[in-house]
N, C-alpha and C positions, 0 to 999 in steps of 0.2 A: 570883373569876372563874377559870374553868378554863383550863388550858393544853391546847390542842387539837392533835391530829394529824389531818390530812385524808387520807382514803383515796380515791383516784381509780382508775377502771378503765374501759378500753374493750376490746372483744373483738377488733377487727381493727386491723391496722397502718395502714390508711388513715383511721382515726378518730383524734381527738385529745381530750384531757381538758380543753381550755380552757374549754368551757361549764360543766363541773362545777366547775372551779377558780374561775371568776368568781362563780358563785352561792354557793358555800360561803364564799368570802372575804367577800362582801357580808353573808351571814348572820352570820358571826362578828363583823364590824365593827359590825353593828347591835346586837349583844348585849354588846359589849365583851370578847369572848373573844380570847385571844391564840393565834395559830397558831404553834406552835413547830416543826412538821415537816410535810412533805408526802410521801406515798408514792403512787406512780403505777405501775400495771401497764398498759402499753399493748400491745395485741395479745394479750391473755391471756383465755381463756375463764373465765367465772364458775363453771363446773362443776368447774374444777380447784381443789383445796384447796391445792396446792403452787404458789405464785406468788412470784416474787422480791421484789416490794415488800411483799407481805403478810407474807412470812417475816421481812423486815427490821423491819416494824412490830411483829411479835410479839417480836422480840429487844429492841427499844427500849422496849417497854411498861413503864410505871411509872417508869422512869428519867427519861424526857423529857416525858411528858404524862400527863394524867389523864382525858382524854375522846377518843374517836375519833368523827369526824364523816364520814359519807359522803353522797353526793348522793341515792342511792336504795338500798334494800335489795338489789336485784339486782346492784348494783356490788360488794357484799361477797361475795355468793355466791348461787347458784341453788338449791342443795340445802338442804332443811329441816335435815337432820342437820348439814351444814357450818355453816350460819348459827347454829344453836343452840349447837354446839360452840365456835364462834369467840366469840360473845357471852358464853358461860359462862366461857371462858378469860379474857376481859377482866375480867369481874365478879370472878372469883377473885383477880385481881391488883389489885382495887380501882379499875378503870378503867371509866368510863361509855361508853356507845355511843349515838349519836344518828343518825337518818336525816332529812335535810332534807325531801325530798318527801313522805314519809309522816308527818312531824311526830312522830316517835317519840323519846321519851327514856326509856331503860330504868331510870331511877332511880325511876320511879313504878309503881304497880301497874297502872294503865291502860296504860302504855307496854309493860309485859311482856305484857299480853293482846293488844295491837295487834301486837306483834312475832310472837307465835305465829300469829295469823291471817294476817298479811302474808307471813310466811315460808312458810306452807302454800300461799298463792296463788302465790308465786314458784316453788315446786316444781311446782305444778299446771301453770303456764305452760311450764315446761321439759319436763314429761311430755307435754303436748299437742304441743309442737314435735317431740319424738321420734316421737310417733304420726304426725304429718304426714309426717315424713321417711320412716318405714317404709312408709306408704301410698304415697308417691311411688315408692319403690324397688320395691314390689310391682307397681304399675301399669306401671312401665318393664319389669320382668321379664316381665309378662304380655304386653306388646307386643313381646317378642322382643329387647329390648335386653340385650346381654351386660354384666354388672356385674363390677366388680373388675378386677384386673390382667389384661392380656392374657397368655394362656398362652405360655410359651417352649417351642418345639419345636426342639431342636437336632438337626440331621440326624446320622445314625450316622457319616458321614464326618467331620464337624466334631468330633463328640464323640471319635472315635477319635484324632484329631490331638492332643487335649489330655488324653487319658486317663492318660498317664504323669506329668502335671504335678500339683503340689499343688493343693488346692482353691482357694487364693487365686490362684495363678498362672493356673489354668484359667479362673477367673472373669474375671480381668483380660484374658486373651487373647480370650475370647469376648464381653467387655463385658456380662456379666450378673452377678447377685448370687451370693453363695456358696450360698444356699439353692437356686438353680436348678441349679447343678452337683451339689450333694448329692442333690437329687431325681432328676436324670438318672442319676447313678451308681447310686442305689438301684434305679431302674427297669431299668437295664442289667443289674445283678446278678440281679434277679428274672427277667428274660428268659433269662439264661444258666442259671438254676436249673431252668427248665421243660424244657430240652433234654436 
């Protein structure tokens, strides 16, 4: 019977991993698998390959467990390249990977085929989400909505009052970021150069 590590993930901090934990625990109990460790990334996007709990899982791989079980493929990652790289990394260390909801076990040929298809669908879903976000931003922009940070316009008098200060001190006095002061100084120098 395999020693199993559970990998759990939710994207936002107002969500919890409890539903995933309950289903994975019941699945392992039904098969007589021993859960030796749990890794949970809460409030971390699946598009990020650098996640604290996932990094810890990678470090512990092979020493503590021989199978990684996750609730669904998109919990492990949304990018096809990331999923394939992660599963390949596990397989290179002699560790199996299984996904509960998709019923995938990568120790079989059919499991490997299923993985390739489902990982492609996860990436497709992520790309569709990006397309919807970009379409929404384009619609907002077409309707005259200003996107991005509000521009900082420091009056010449206020800027002159902090011009002698260091970048950090000037930013602190005006309660703006360093980049705003840097940009204002560059603009100020360009104006002086034109006279």
